[in-house]
N, CA and C atoms of all chains as a GROMACS GRO file, in nm:
protein
  591
    1UNK      N    1   0.635   1.716  -2.988
    1UNK     CA    2   0.776   1.698  -3.011
    1UNK      C    3   0.854   1.807  -2.944
    2UNK      N    4   0.911   1.775  -2.829
    2UNK     CA    5   0.986   1.882  -2.764
    2UNK      C    6   1.134   1.862  -2.797
    3UNK      N    7   1.187   1.959  -2.875
    3UNK     CA    8   1.330   1.951  -2.905
    3UNK      C    9   1.400   2.045  -2.810
    4UNK      N   10   1.518   2.003  -2.763
    4UNK     CA   11   1.593   2.087  -2.670
    4UNK      C   12   1.632   2.218  -2.736
    5UNK      N   13   1.642   2.323  -2.654
    5UNK     CA   14   1.680   2.454  -2.711
    5UNK      C   15   1.829   2.468  -2.727
    6UNK      N   16   1.906   2.371  -2.680
    6UNK     CA   17   2.051   2.388  -2.683
    6UNK      C   18   2.113   2.308  -2.798
    7UNK      N   19   2.204   2.372  -2.872
    7UNK     CA   20   2.267   2.305  -2.985
    7UNK      C   21   2.345   2.185  -2.938
    8UNK      N   22   2.414   2.205  -2.824
    8UNK     CA   23   2.496   2.095  -2.770
    8UNK      C   24   2.409   1.975  -2.740
    9UNK      N   25   2.293   1.997  -2.675
    9UNK     CA   26   2.210   1.884  -2.639
    9UNK      C   27   2.151   1.817  -2.763
   10UNK      N   28   2.119   1.900  -2.862
   10UNK     CA   29   2.062   1.841  -2.984
   10UNK      C   30   2.162   1.750  -3.050
   11UNK      N   31   2.288   1.794  -3.060
   11UNK     CA   32   2.387   1.706  -3.129
   11UNK      C   33   2.415   1.582  -3.048
   12UNK      N   34   2.422   1.594  -2.917
   12UNK     CA   35   2.447   1.474  -2.836
   12UNK      C   36   2.330   1.376  -2.857
   13UNK      N   37   2.210   1.428  -2.849
   13UNK     CA   38   2.091   1.339  -2.862
   13UNK      C   39   2.087   1.277  -3.000
   14UNK      N   40   2.117   1.357  -3.101
   14UNK     CA   41   2.106   1.309  -3.239
   14UNK      C   42   2.199   1.192  -3.264
   15UNK      N   43   2.309   1.187  -3.193
   15UNK     CA   44   2.407   1.081  -3.221
   15UNK      C   45   2.405   0.968  -3.120
   16UNK      N   46   2.298   0.959  -3.043
   16UNK     CA   47   2.296   0.847  -2.946
   16UNK      C   48   2.153   0.799  -2.925
   17UNK      N   49   2.138   0.696  -2.848
   17UNK     CA   50   2.006   0.634  -2.829
   17UNK      C   51   1.917   0.708  -2.732
   18UNK      N   52   1.969   0.815  -2.672
   18UNK     CA   53   1.888   0.898  -2.579
   18UNK      C   54   1.767   0.949  -2.656
   19UNK      N   55   1.785   0.962  -2.785
   19UNK     CA   56   1.678   1.020  -2.870
   19UNK      C   57   1.551   0.930  -2.863
   20UNK      N   58   1.572   0.799  -2.842
   20UNK     CA   59   1.457   0.713  -2.829
   20UNK      C   60   1.383   0.746  -2.700
   21UNK      N   61   1.459   0.770  -2.594
   21UNK     CA   62   1.394   0.807  -2.464
   21UNK      C   63   1.321   0.936  -2.476
   22UNK      N   64   1.374   1.028  -2.557
   22UNK     CA   65   1.307   1.159  -2.573
   22UNK      C   66   1.176   1.139  -2.648
   23UNK      N   67   1.173   1.037  -2.731
   23UNK     CA   68   1.048   1.011  -2.803
   23UNK      C   69   0.943   0.947  -2.715
   24UNK      N   70   0.979   0.904  -2.593
   24UNK     CA   71   0.884   0.842  -2.502
   24UNK      C   72   0.809   0.945  -2.419
   25UNK      N   73   0.823   1.075  -2.448
   25UNK     CA   74   0.752   1.174  -2.370
   25UNK      C   75   0.604   1.149  -2.372
   26UNK      N   76   0.538   1.172  -2.262
   26UNK     CA   77   0.394   1.153  -2.247
   26UNK      C   78   0.351   1.009  -2.246
   27UNK      N   79   0.446   0.917  -2.233
   27UNK     CA   80   0.413   0.778  -2.217
   27UNK      C   81   0.434   0.735  -2.075
   28UNK      N   82   0.356   0.638  -2.031
   28UNK     CA   83   0.377   0.587  -1.896
   28UNK      C   84   0.479   0.474  -1.904
   29UNK      N   85   0.589   0.487  -1.831
   29UNK     CA   86   0.692   0.384  -1.830
   29UNK      C   87   0.745   0.364  -1.691
   30UNK      N   88   0.830   0.264  -1.677
   30UNK     CA   89   0.895   0.241  -1.552
   30UNK      C   90   1.044   0.264  -1.571
   31UNK      N   91   1.103   0.343  -1.481
   31UNK     CA   92   1.247   0.366  -1.485
   31UNK      C   93   1.309   0.295  -1.367
   32UNK      N   94   1.408   0.210  -1.392
   32UNK     CA   95   1.474   0.144  -1.280
   32UNK      C   96   1.604   0.215  -1.254
   33UNK      N   97   1.629   0.246  -1.130
   33UNK     CA   98   1.747   0.320  -1.097
   33UNK      C   99   1.864   0.228  -1.063
   34UNK      N  100   1.980   0.287  -1.057
   34UNK     CA  101   2.104   0.213  -1.029
   34UNK      C  102   2.096   0.143  -0.894
   35UNK      N  103   2.031   0.208  -0.799
   35UNK     CA  104   2.025   0.149  -0.665
   35UNK      C  105   1.906   0.056  -0.651
   36UNK      N  106   1.852   0.011  -0.762
   36UNK     CA  107   1.745  -0.087  -0.764
   36UNK      C  108   1.609  -0.035  -0.716
   37UNK      N  109   1.590   0.095  -0.702
   37UNK     CA  110   1.456   0.143  -0.676
   37UNK      C  111   1.392   0.169  -0.813
   38UNK      N  112   1.258   0.178  -0.815
   38UNK     CA  113   1.191   0.197  -0.944
   38UNK      C  114   1.098   0.315  -0.934
   39UNK      N  115   1.076   0.379  -1.049
   39UNK     CA  116   0.981   0.493  -1.056
   39UNK      C  117   0.893   0.469  -1.176
   40UNK      N  118   0.762   0.458  -1.154
   40UNK     CA  119   0.667   0.437  -1.264
   40UNK      C  120   0.586   0.564  -1.282
   41UNK      N  121   0.582   0.619  -1.401
   41UNK     CA  122   0.504   0.736  -1.419
   41UNK      C  123   0.511   0.780  -1.563
   42UNK      N  124   0.452   0.899  -1.586
   42UNK     CA  125   0.449   0.951  -1.723
   42UNK      C  126   0.573   1.037  -1.746
   43UNK      N  127   0.644   1.009  -1.854
   43UNK     CA  128   0.767   1.084  -1.885
   43UNK      C  129   0.729   1.221  -1.937
   44UNK      N  130   0.775   1.327  -1.874
   44UNK     CA  131   0.747   1.460  -1.927
   44UNK      C  132   0.862   1.514  -2.009
   45UNK      N  133   0.987   1.478  -1.970
   45UNK     CA  134   1.100   1.530  -2.045
   45UNK      C  135   1.225   1.443  -2.022
   46UNK      N  136   1.303   1.427  -2.129
   46UNK     CA  137   1.433   1.360  -2.112
   46UNK      C  138   1.534   1.447  -2.185
   47UNK      N  139   1.646   1.477  -2.120
   47UNK     CA  140   1.745   1.557  -2.189
   47UNK      C  141   1.860   1.470  -2.241
   48UNK      N  142   1.956   1.535  -2.305
   48UNK     CA  143   2.062   1.460  -2.372
   48UNK      C  144   2.146   1.380  -2.273
   49UNK      N  145   2.145   1.420  -2.145
   49UNK     CA  146   2.225   1.350  -2.047
   49UNK      C  147   2.145   1.244  -1.974
   50UNK      N  148   2.030   1.213  -2.030
   50UNK     CA  149   1.942   1.111  -1.976
   50UNK      C  150   1.879   1.148  -1.844
   51UNK      N  151   1.884   1.276  -1.803
   51UNK     CA  152   1.807   1.319  -1.686
   51UNK      C  153   1.661   1.306  -1.725
   52UNK      N  154   1.578   1.244  -1.638
   52UNK     CA  155   1.440   1.214  -1.671
   52UNK      C  156   1.348   1.288  -1.577
   53UNK      N  157   1.247   1.354  -1.632
   53UNK     CA  158   1.143   1.412  -1.547
   53UNK      C  159   1.015   1.332  -1.564
   54UNK      N  160   0.957   1.291  -1.451
   54UNK     CA  161   0.836   1.210  -1.458
   54UNK      C  162   0.723   1.283  -1.384
   55UNK      N  163   0.598   1.254  -1.421
   55UNK     CA  164   0.482   1.310  -1.353
   55UNK      C  165   0.394   1.196  -1.304
   56UNK      N  166   0.318   1.221  -1.198
   56UNK     CA  167   0.224   1.122  -1.144
   56UNK      C  168   0.296   0.987  -1.122
   57UNK      N  169   0.392   0.993  -1.035
   57UNK     CA  170   0.487   0.885  -1.019
   57UNK      C  171   0.458   0.795  -0.898
   58UNK      N  172   0.475   0.668  -0.917
   58UNK     CA  173   0.475   0.573  -0.803
   58UNK      C  174   0.618   0.529  -0.785
   59UNK      N  175   0.678   0.568  -0.675
   59UNK     CA  176   0.817   0.538  -0.652
   59UNK      C  177   0.831   0.424  -0.551
   60UNK      N  178   0.903   0.320  -0.589
   60UNK     CA  179   0.922   0.211  -0.493
   60UNK      C  180   1.070   0.200  -0.466
   61UNK      N  181   1.109   0.214  -0.339
   61UNK     CA  182   1.252   0.208  -0.311
   61UNK      C  183   1.299   0.062  -0.292
   62UNK      N  184   1.425   0.045  -0.267
   62UNK     CA  185   1.482  -0.090  -0.259
   62UNK      C  186   1.409  -0.178  -0.159
   63UNK      N  187   1.366  -0.115  -0.052
   63UNK     CA  188   1.299  -0.198   0.054
   63UNK      C  189   1.158  -0.233   0.013
   64UNK      N  190   1.105  -0.171  -0.092
   64UNK     CA  191   0.969  -0.201  -0.132
   64UNK      C  192   0.868  -0.102  -0.084
   65UNK      N  193   0.911   0.005  -0.020
   65UNK     CA  194   0.815   0.106   0.028
   65UNK      C  195   0.766   0.190  -0.090
   66UNK      N  196   0.632   0.196  -0.105
   66UNK     CA  197   0.574   0.272  -0.213
   66UNK      C  198   0.549   0.414  -0.171
   67UNK      N  199   0.564   0.507  -0.268
   67UNK     CA  200   0.526   0.644  -0.235
   67UNK      C  201   0.484   0.712  -0.362
   68UNK      N  202   0.382   0.797  -0.353
   68UNK     CA  203   0.326   0.861  -0.472
   68UNK      C  204   0.375   1.004  -0.476
   69UNK      N  205   0.424   1.043  -0.597
   69UNK     CA  206   0.480   1.178  -0.612
   69UNK      C  207   0.419   1.243  -0.733
   70UNK      N  208   0.395   1.374  -0.723
   70UNK     CA  209   0.345   1.446  -0.842
   70UNK      C  210   0.451   1.461  -0.947
   71UNK      N  211   0.572   1.486  -0.905
   71UNK     CA  212   0.682   1.501  -1.001
   71UNK      C  213   0.809   1.438  -0.947
   72UNK      N  214   0.888   1.386  -1.036
   72UNK     CA  215   1.017   1.329  -0.995
   72UNK      C  216   1.122   1.360  -1.100
   73UNK      N  217   1.240   1.398  -1.054
   73UNK     CA  218   1.352   1.423  -1.144
   73UNK      C  219   1.459   1.319  -1.112
   74UNK      N  220   1.501   1.245  -1.214
   74UNK     CA  221   1.607   1.145  -1.193
   74UNK      C  222   1.730   1.187  -1.272
   75UNK      N  223   1.845   1.190  -1.206
   75UNK     CA  224   1.969   1.223  -1.274
   75UNK      C  225   2.006   1.111  -1.370
   76UNK      N  226   2.056   1.150  -1.486
   76UNK     CA  227   2.090   1.051  -1.587
   76UNK      C  228   2.180   0.940  -1.540
   77UNK      N  229   2.277   0.976  -1.456
   77UNK     CA  230   2.373   0.877  -1.407
   77UNK      C  231   2.308   0.768  -1.327
   78UNK      N  232   2.194   0.800  -1.263
   78UNK     CA  233   2.128   0.703  -1.177
   78UNK      C  234   2.032   0.609  -1.248
   79UNK      N  235   2.020   0.627  -1.380
   79UNK     CA  236   1.927   0.539  -1.451
   79UNK      C  237   1.999   0.406  -1.480
   80UNK      N  238   1.927   0.299  -1.454
   80UNK     CA  239   1.983   0.169  -1.498
   80UNK      C  240   1.903   0.120  -1.619
   81UNK      N  241   1.774   0.101  -1.603
   81UNK     CA  242   1.693   0.058  -1.718
   81UNK      C  243   1.577   0.153  -1.740
   82UNK      N  244   1.524   0.154  -1.862
   82UNK     CA  245   1.397   0.217  -1.888
   82UNK      C  246   1.310   0.117  -1.959
   83UNK      N  247   1.192   0.087  -1.906
   83UNK     CA  248   1.102  -0.007  -1.972
   83UNK      C  249   1.039   0.064  -2.089
   84UNK      N  250   1.037  -0.001  -2.203
   84UNK     CA  251   0.975   0.062  -2.321
   84UNK      C  252   0.839  -0.004  -2.341
   85UNK      N  253   0.734   0.078  -2.349
   85UNK     CA  254   0.598   0.020  -2.366
   85UNK      C  255   0.591  -0.061  -2.495
   86UNK      N  256   0.509  -0.164  -2.493
   86UNK     CA  257   0.499  -0.253  -2.609
   86UNK      C  258   0.450  -0.184  -2.735
   87UNK      N  259   0.364  -0.080  -2.716
   87UNK     CA  260   0.305  -0.019  -2.833
   87UNK      C  261   0.393   0.088  -2.896
   88UNK      N  262   0.522   0.088  -2.862
   88UNK     CA  263   0.610   0.186  -2.921
   88UNK      C  264   0.683   0.127  -3.038
   89UNK      N  265   0.679   0.194  -3.152
   89UNK     CA  266   0.757   0.151  -3.268
   89UNK      C  267   0.890   0.225  -3.260
   90UNK      N  268   0.993   0.152  -3.230
   90UNK     CA  269   1.121   0.217  -3.198
   90UNK      C  270   1.177   0.295  -3.314
   91UNK      N  271   1.179   0.230  -3.430
   91UNK     CA  272   1.238   0.296  -3.545
   91UNK      C  273   1.160   0.424  -3.580
   92UNK      N  274   1.029   0.414  -3.580
   92UNK     CA  275   0.948   0.531  -3.617
   92UNK      C  276   0.967   0.644  -3.517
   93UNK      N  277   0.974   0.611  -3.387
   93UNK     CA  278   0.991   0.713  -3.285
   93UNK      C  279   1.124   0.787  -3.306
   94UNK      N  280   1.228   0.712  -3.330
   94UNK     CA  281   1.359   0.775  -3.349
   94UNK      C  282   1.356   0.864  -3.473
   95UNK      N  283   1.294   0.815  -3.581
   95UNK     CA  284   1.290   0.896  -3.701
   95UNK      C  285   1.210   1.026  -3.681
   96UNK      N  286   1.099   1.016  -3.607
   96UNK     CA  287   1.020   1.135  -3.580
   96UNK      C  288   1.103   1.236  -3.505
   97UNK      N  289   1.179   1.190  -3.404
   97UNK     CA  290   1.259   1.284  -3.324
   97UNK      C  291   1.366   1.347  -3.414
   98UNK      N  292   1.430   1.270  -3.498
   98UNK     CA  293   1.531   1.324  -3.585
   98UNK      C  294   1.473   1.427  -3.680
   99UNK      N  295   1.352   1.399  -3.729
   99UNK     CA  296   1.289   1.496  -3.819
   99UNK      C  297   1.258   1.626  -3.746
  100UNK      N  298   1.216   1.616  -3.620
  100UNK     CA  299   1.189   1.737  -3.544
  100UNK      C  300   1.314   1.819  -3.529
  101UNK      N  301   1.426   1.750  -3.504
  101UNK     CA  302   1.554   1.824  -3.491
  101UNK      C  303   1.590   1.890  -3.624
  102UNK      N  304   1.573   1.822  -3.731
  102UNK     CA  305   1.607   1.878  -3.862
  102UNK      C  306   1.522   1.995  -3.897
  103UNK      N  307   1.392   1.991  -3.857
  103UNK     CA  308   1.303   2.103  -3.882
  103UNK      C  309   1.353   2.226  -3.810
  104UNK      N  310   1.396   2.207  -3.686
  104UNK     CA  311   1.446   2.320  -3.608
  104UNK      C  312   1.577   2.370  -3.667
  105UNK      N  313   1.659   2.279  -3.712
  105UNK     CA  314   1.791   2.318  -3.759
  105UNK      C  315   1.782   2.398  -3.889
  106UNK      N  316   1.695   2.356  -3.980
  106UNK     CA  317   1.691   2.421  -4.112
  106UNK      C  318   1.583   2.524  -4.122
  107UNK      N  319   1.537   2.572  -4.007
  107UNK     CA  320   1.433   2.674  -4.002
  107UNK      C  321   1.472   2.800  -4.079
  108UNK      N  322   1.383   2.852  -4.160
  108UNK     CA  323   1.415   2.978  -4.232
  108UNK      C  324   1.472   2.952  -4.367
  109UNK      N  325   1.491   2.828  -4.407
  109UNK     CA  326   1.538   2.803  -4.544
  109UNK      C  327   1.690   2.801  -4.550
  110UNK      N  328   1.738   2.776  -4.669
  110UNK     CA  329   1.881   2.750  -4.688
  110UNK      C  330   1.966   2.873  -4.664
  111UNK      N  331   1.919   2.989  -4.718
  111UNK     CA  332   2.005   3.107  -4.711
  111UNK      C  333   1.964   3.206  -4.604
  112UNK      N  334   1.868   3.167  -4.519
  112UNK     CA  335   1.823   3.262  -4.419
  112UNK      C  336   1.855   3.211  -4.281
  113UNK      N  337   1.858   3.300  -4.187
  113UNK     CA  338   1.872   3.256  -4.047
  113UNK      C  339   2.014   3.217  -4.010
  114UNK      N  340   2.034   3.201  -3.879
  114UNK     CA  341   2.167   3.168  -3.830
  114UNK      C  342   2.187   3.017  -3.849
  115UNK      N  343   2.302   2.980  -3.905
  115UNK     CA  344   2.321   2.839  -3.935
  115UNK      C  345   2.390   2.771  -3.816
  116UNK      N  346   2.350   2.646  -3.792
  116UNK     CA  347   2.405   2.570  -3.682
  116UNK      C  348   2.546   2.523  -3.712
  117UNK      N  349   2.564   2.468  -3.830
  117UNK     CA  350   2.696   2.421  -3.873
  117UNK      C  351   2.727   2.493  -4.003
  118UNK      N  352   2.790   2.611  -4.000
  118UNK     CA  353   2.811   2.690  -4.120
  118UNK      C  354   2.901   2.618  -4.217
  119UNK      N  355   2.869   2.636  -4.347
  119UNK     CA  356   2.952   2.571  -4.448
  119UNK      C  357   3.086   2.644  -4.450
  120UNK      N  358   3.193   2.567  -4.459
  120UNK     CA  359   3.327   2.633  -4.453
  120UNK      C  360   3.349   2.708  -4.583
  121UNK      N  361   3.409   2.830  -4.570
  121UNK     CA  362   3.432   2.912  -4.688
  121UNK      C  363   3.565   2.882  -4.752
  122UNK      N  364   3.670   2.869  -4.669
  122UNK     CA  365   3.804   2.847  -4.723
  122UNK      C  366   3.856   2.714  -4.673
  123UNK      N  367   3.932   2.649  -4.757
  123UNK     CA  368   3.995   2.524  -4.716
  123UNK      C  369   4.140   2.524  -4.753
  124UNK      N  370   2.192  -1.336  -2.718
  124UNK     CA  371   2.303  -1.256  -2.668
  124UNK      C  372   2.302  -1.256  -2.513
  125UNK      N  373   2.415  -1.261  -2.456
  125UNK     CA  374   2.421  -1.252  -2.307
  125UNK      C  375   2.490  -1.125  -2.265
  126UNK      N  376   2.435  -1.055  -2.167
  126UNK     CA  377   2.506  -0.941  -2.113
  126UNK      C  378   2.524  -0.961  -1.964
  127UNK      N  379   2.642  -0.932  -1.918
  127UNK     CA  380   2.669  -0.938  -1.776
  127UNK      C  381   2.673  -0.796  -1.725
  128UNK      N  382   2.607  -0.772  -1.612
  128UNK     CA  383   2.596  -0.639  -1.561
  128UNK      C  384   2.679  -0.616  -1.435
  129UNK      N  385   2.687  -0.494  -1.394
  129UNK     CA  386   2.746  -0.461  -1.266
  129UNK      C  387   2.657  -0.520  -1.154
  130UNK      N  388   2.710  -0.554  -1.044
  130UNK     CA  389   2.630  -0.600  -0.928
  130UNK      C  390   2.556  -0.729  -0.954
  131UNK      N  391   2.615  -0.822  -1.028
  131UNK     CA  392   2.558  -0.957  -1.041
  131UNK      C  393   2.419  -0.961  -1.102
  132UNK      N  394   2.394  -0.885  -1.204
  132UNK     CA  395   2.268  -0.899  -1.281
  132UNK      C  396   2.305  -0.949  -1.416
  133UNK      N  397   2.232  -1.052  -1.463
  133UNK     CA  398   2.258  -1.096  -1.600
  133UNK      C  399   2.134  -1.069  -1.683
  134UNK      N  400   2.157  -1.034  -1.810
  134UNK     CA  401   2.047  -1.022  -1.899
  134UNK      C  402   2.069  -1.111  -2.018
  135UNK      N  403   1.969  -1.184  -2.061
  135UNK     CA  404   1.975  -1.263  -2.184
  135UNK      C  405   1.869  -1.212  -2.275
  136UNK      N  406   1.905  -1.165  -2.394
  136UNK     CA  407   1.804  -1.104  -2.478
  136UNK      C  408   1.857  -1.088  -2.621
  137UNK      N  409   1.770  -1.031  -2.707
  137UNK     CA  410   1.811  -1.000  -2.845
  137UNK      C  411   1.848  -0.853  -2.851
  138UNK      N  412   1.965  -0.823  -2.901
  138UNK     CA  413   2.011  -0.684  -2.911
  138UNK      C  414   1.943  -0.619  -3.031
  139UNK      N  415   1.871  -0.508  -3.006
  139UNK     CA  416   1.805  -0.440  -3.114
  139UNK      C  417   1.883  -0.318  -3.162
  140UNK      N  418   1.941  -0.244  -3.066
  140UNK     CA  419   2.014  -0.124  -3.107
  140UNK      C  420   2.117  -0.094  -3.000
  141UNK      N  421   2.222  -0.021  -3.040
  141UNK     CA  422   2.325   0.019  -2.942
  141UNK      C  423   2.382   0.152  -2.983
  142UNK      N  424   2.456   0.218  -2.895
  142UNK     CA  425   2.530   0.336  -2.934
  142UNK      C  426   2.664   0.334  -2.872
  143UNK      N  427   2.745   0.439  -2.890
  143UNK     CA  428   2.887   0.431  -2.852
  143UNK      C  429   2.904   0.426  -2.701
  144UNK      N  430   2.802   0.465  -2.623
  144UNK     CA  431   2.813   0.456  -2.478
  144UNK      C  432   2.774   0.318  -2.429
  145UNK      N  433   2.738   0.231  -2.524
  145UNK     CA  434   2.685   0.097  -2.491
  145UNK      C  435   2.546   0.105  -2.433
  146UNK      N  436   2.477   0.219  -2.448
  146UNK     CA  437   2.333   0.218  -2.422
  146UNK      C  438   2.273   0.119  -2.520
  147UNK      N  439   2.178   0.036  -2.475
  147UNK     CA  440   2.126  -0.066  -2.568
  147UNK      C  441   1.976  -0.078  -2.555
  148UNK      N  442   1.916  -0.121  -2.662
  148UNK     CA  443   1.774  -0.152  -2.659
  148UNK      C  444   1.765  -0.302  -2.678
  149UNK      N  445   1.700  -0.368  -2.584
  149UNK     CA  446   1.695  -0.514  -2.586
  149UNK      C  447   1.552  -0.562  -2.593
  150UNK      N  448   1.530  -0.659  -2.679
  150UNK     CA  449   1.399  -0.718  -2.689
  150UNK      C  450   1.394  -0.852  -2.620
  151UNK      N  451   1.282  -0.883  -2.556
  151UNK     CA  452   1.263  -1.016  -2.500
  151UNK      C  453   1.369  -1.049  -2.396
  152UNK      N  454   1.371  -0.971  -2.289
  152UNK     CA  455   1.479  -0.980  -2.191
  152UNK      C  456   1.445  -1.077  -2.078
  153UNK      N  457   1.545  -1.159  -2.043
  153UNK     CA  458   1.527  -1.239  -1.920
  153UNK      C  459   1.638  -1.196  -1.825
  154UNK      N  460   1.600  -1.135  -1.714
  154UNK     CA  461   1.696  -1.085  -1.618
  154UNK      C  462   1.713  -1.182  -1.504
  155UNK      N  463   1.837  -1.215  -1.470
  155UNK     CA  464   1.862  -1.304  -1.358
  155UNK      C  465   1.943  -1.228  -1.253
  156UNK      N  466   1.886  -1.219  -1.132
  156UNK     CA  467   1.957  -1.149  -1.024
  156UNK      C  468   2.005  -1.255  -0.927
  157UNK      N  469   2.137  -1.254  -0.899
  157UNK     CA  470   2.191  -1.355  -0.806
  157UNK      C  471   2.230  -1.288  -0.678
  158UNK      N  472   2.185  -1.339  -0.565
  158UNK     CA  473   2.227  -1.284  -0.437
  158UNK      C  474   2.282  -1.396  -0.350
  159UNK      N  475   2.373  -1.357  -0.266
  159UNK     CA  476   2.428  -1.456  -0.172
  159UNK      C  477   2.383  -1.414  -0.034
  160UNK      N  478   2.317  -1.506   0.034
  160UNK     CA  479   2.277  -1.477   0.171
  160UNK      C  480   2.359  -1.562   0.265
  161UNK      N  481   2.398  -1.503   0.373
  161UNK     CA  482   2.480  -1.579   0.467
  161UNK      C  483   2.398  -1.608   0.592
  162UNK      N  484   2.386  -1.734   0.624
  162UNK     CA  485   2.311  -1.777   0.741
  162UNK      C  486   2.390  -1.736   0.866
  163UNK      N  487   2.321  -1.665   0.954
  163UNK     CA  488   2.391  -1.608   1.069
  163UNK      C  489   2.446  -1.717   1.163
  164UNK      N  490   2.370  -1.826   1.174
  164UNK     CA  491   2.413  -1.926   1.273
  164UNK      C  492   2.516  -2.020   1.219
  165UNK      N  493   2.490  -2.071   1.099
  165UNK     CA  494   2.581  -2.174   1.046
  165UNK      C  495   2.688  -2.114   0.956
  166UNK      N  496   2.673  -1.984   0.919
  166UNK     CA  497   2.768  -1.919   0.829
  166UNK      C  498   2.778  -1.986   0.695
  167UNK      N  499   2.666  -2.052   0.658
  167UNK     CA  500   2.660  -2.109   0.522
  167UNK      C  501   2.628  -2.003   0.422
  168UNK      N  502   2.676  -2.020   0.301
  168UNK     CA  503   2.638  -1.927   0.194
  168UNK      C  504   2.523  -1.986   0.116
  169UNK      N  505   2.413  -1.910   0.106
  169UNK     CA  506   2.299  -1.961   0.028
  169UNK      C  507   2.289  -1.874  -0.095
  170UNK      N  508   2.290  -1.937  -0.213
  170UNK     CA  509   2.279  -1.863  -0.338
  170UNK      C  510   2.131  -1.853  -0.374
  171UNK      N  511   2.088  -1.728  -0.397
  171UNK     CA  512   1.948  -1.711  -0.442
  171UNK      C  513   1.948  -1.648  -0.578
  172UNK      N  514   1.855  -1.689  -0.657
  172UNK     CA  515   1.848  -1.638  -0.793
  172UNK      C  516   1.706  -1.604  -0.830
  173UNK      N  517   1.680  -1.484  -0.879
  173UNK     CA  518   1.543  -1.448  -0.919
  173UNK      C  519   1.543  -1.410  -1.068
  174UNK      N  520   1.441  -1.455  -1.138
  174UNK     CA  521   1.433  -1.420  -1.283
  174UNK      C  522   1.316  -1.329  -1.307
  175UNK      N  523   1.331  -1.250  -1.414
  175UNK     CA  524   1.223  -1.157  -1.450
  175UNK      C  525   1.221  -1.149  -1.602
  176UNK      N  526   1.101  -1.134  -1.658
  176UNK     CA  527   1.096  -1.120  -1.806
  176UNK      C  528   1.039  -0.985  -1.841
  177UNK      N  529   1.108  -0.915  -1.931
  177UNK     CA  530   1.061  -0.784  -1.972
  177UNK      C  531   1.061  -0.780  -2.125
  178UNK      N  532   0.950  -0.742  -2.191
  178UNK     CA  533   0.944  -0.750  -2.338
  178UNK      C  534   1.040  -0.654  -2.410
  179UNK      N  535   1.052  -0.530  -2.362
  179UNK     CA  536   1.139  -0.436  -2.433
  179UNK      C  537   1.203  -0.343  -2.332
  180UNK      N  538   1.336  -0.334  -2.337
  180UNK     CA  539   1.408  -0.259  -2.234
  180UNK      C  540   1.515  -0.173  -2.292
  181UNK      N  541   1.530  -0.052  -2.237
  181UNK     CA  542   1.643   0.035  -2.271
  181UNK      C  543   1.741   0.027  -2.157
  182UNK      N  544   1.868   0.003  -2.191
  182UNK     CA  545   1.969  -0.016  -2.088
  182UNK      C  546   2.076   0.092  -2.099
  183UNK      N  547   2.115   0.155  -1.988
  183UNK     CA  548   2.216   0.259  -1.993
  183UNK      C  549   2.354   0.190  -1.996
  184UNK      N  550   2.443   0.244  -2.078
  184UNK     CA  551   2.574   0.184  -2.100
  184UNK      C  552   2.661   0.175  -1.975
  185UNK      N  553   2.638   0.264  -1.877
  185UNK     CA  554   2.715   0.265  -1.753
  185UNK      C  555   2.726   0.130  -1.688
  186UNK      N  556   2.614   0.058  -1.687
  186UNK     CA  557   2.608  -0.062  -1.607
  186UNK      C  558   2.656  -0.188  -1.679
  187UNK      N  559   2.686  -0.175  -1.810
  187UNK     CA  560   2.723  -0.293  -1.884
  187UNK      C  561   2.865  -0.334  -1.854
  188UNK      N  562   2.886  -0.462  -1.816
  188UNK     CA  563   3.021  -0.512  -1.790
  188UNK      C  564   3.067  -0.601  -1.901
  189UNK      N  565   2.979  -0.690  -1.947
  189UNK     CA  566   3.022  -0.786  -2.049
  189UNK      C  567   2.912  -0.810  -2.148
  190UNK      N  568   2.950  -0.822  -2.276
  190UNK     CA  569   2.856  -0.857  -2.380
  190UNK      C  570   2.913  -0.980  -2.451
  191UNK      N  571   2.834  -1.082  -2.465
  191UNK     CA  572   2.887  -1.206  -2.520
  191UNK      C  573   2.783  -1.276  -2.610
  192UNK      N  574   2.827  -1.352  -2.707
  192UNK     CA  575   2.732  -1.432  -2.789
  192UNK      C  576   2.681  -1.548  -2.708
  193UNK      N  577   2.568  -1.605  -2.750
  193UNK     CA  578   2.512  -1.717  -2.671
  193UNK      C  579   2.608  -1.835  -2.670
  194UNK      N  580   2.612  -1.903  -2.559
  194UNK     CA  581   2.702  -2.016  -2.545
  194UNK      C  582   2.648  -2.136  -2.625
  195UNK      N  583   2.738  -2.197  -2.703
  195UNK     CA  584   2.690  -2.313  -2.780
  195UNK      C  585   2.720  -2.440  -2.699
  196UNK      N  586   2.624  -2.527  -2.700
  196UNK     CA  587   2.638  -2.652  -2.624
  196UNK      C  588   2.735  -2.745  -2.694
  197UNK      N  589   2.831  -2.805  -2.621
  197UNK     CA  590   2.919  -2.906  -2.677
  197UNK      C  591   3.035  -2.853  -2.754
   0.00000   0.00000   0.00000
């Protein structure tokens, strides 16, 4: 469970479907890009902006030329589709990711540690 | 559900999840790509259409143009 180290990224991910893509880490999937090329490989990391890092990738461009790459980084804006493997339970994956974020957020207990969203003192 | 995409791609599928950016998770997708080819000699327009089936797909909201309920016959 890799949770992002940035508060901003965690909140963005927590409130959108990117969190499902983050749960696909270490799965082999196909990412289709906006320009109709495809990249098939193992997802190593997805951030809140949908930038995707893949490993052991087979990249096929629009013309159909195949090429094998050890690593590939795709900018979030260029993603069109992400194929989700059949053996993924979507609801469970999302819940696991949310739990990982909550574990990080409430680390140290209620009264210890730096709080992410401090309770307001005066109103 | 029918979704119309940028660049003449249509998707017909069941909507499973969505978020405010219109990123969607679709089950049982049938994608139809329509292309127009122009014959160099006769200048005729030939419409080509290719279909593809994908069991489960995540779609980025950027590319979504239209979302519509299935058309009812009659």
